[in-house]
N, C-alpha and C positions, 0 to 999 in steps of 0.2 A: 504494500500500500504506500503510495507516495504521500508526501507531506501535503500537497495541494488537495488531494482527495480526502485526506483525514480532516483537514480544517473545513472543507466543504460539508462533510457529514456532520461535524460538530456544529457548524452554523445552522444546518437544517434542524438539528435536534433542539438547539436553544430557541429557534423561532417558534417551534411547535410546542414547547414546554409551557404549561399553563397551570396555575394554582388558583382555586376559588374556595374560599372558606368564609361563609357568611358574607358580610359586606366587603371583605378583603379580596382583591383580585390582583394577580400579578401574571405577566406573560413575558416570555423571552428570557433574556439574561437576568433581569431582576428576580424572576421566579426561580431560576437556578440558584441565585445567591440566597434567597429566602430558604430554599430547601436545604442547602448546605449549612446555613447557620442554624437551622432547626436541628439538624443531625448533631452539630457540635454542642448545642445547648443540652440536648438529651443525653449526650455522653458525659457532659460535665455534671449534670444532675445525678446520673447513675453513679459516677465516681464519688460524689459528695455523700450519697447515701451509703455506699460501701465503706467509706472511710469513717463515717460517724454511726455505724450500725450499732455500736454498743450503747449509744445514747438515744437511739431511736425510740424504744418503748416508752421512756420517760417523756420524751417530746410529744409522742402521740397521746399519752394520758393527759398532758397539760393542754393540748389542742382540743381534745374532747371535752375537758372540763370548761374551757373557755367558750366553746360552741354551746354547751348546755347553759352556761350562765347568760348568754346573749339571747336565748330564746324568749319569746313573749310569754309563754306559759310557765317560765321559771319562777319559783317563789321569790318574792322581794321583801326586803325588810321595810316595815312601815315606820315612818318618823314619829 
């Protein structure tokens, strides 16, 4: 495969690449960049979860308690 043919095929792929998620739309090179950055963000989140896995149960308990305290039907102290 020659270099010219390779870049022609890459150009064709980037033109046809499209992402639509709700009101967000991207097409062409911006869509490719959004997809690649999404992969990198997912990898970073997975690595952060792996490195802090020993603290994860405590964090989840605290998040659950916070969510329960913010519910409307949660008991409130009367002044």
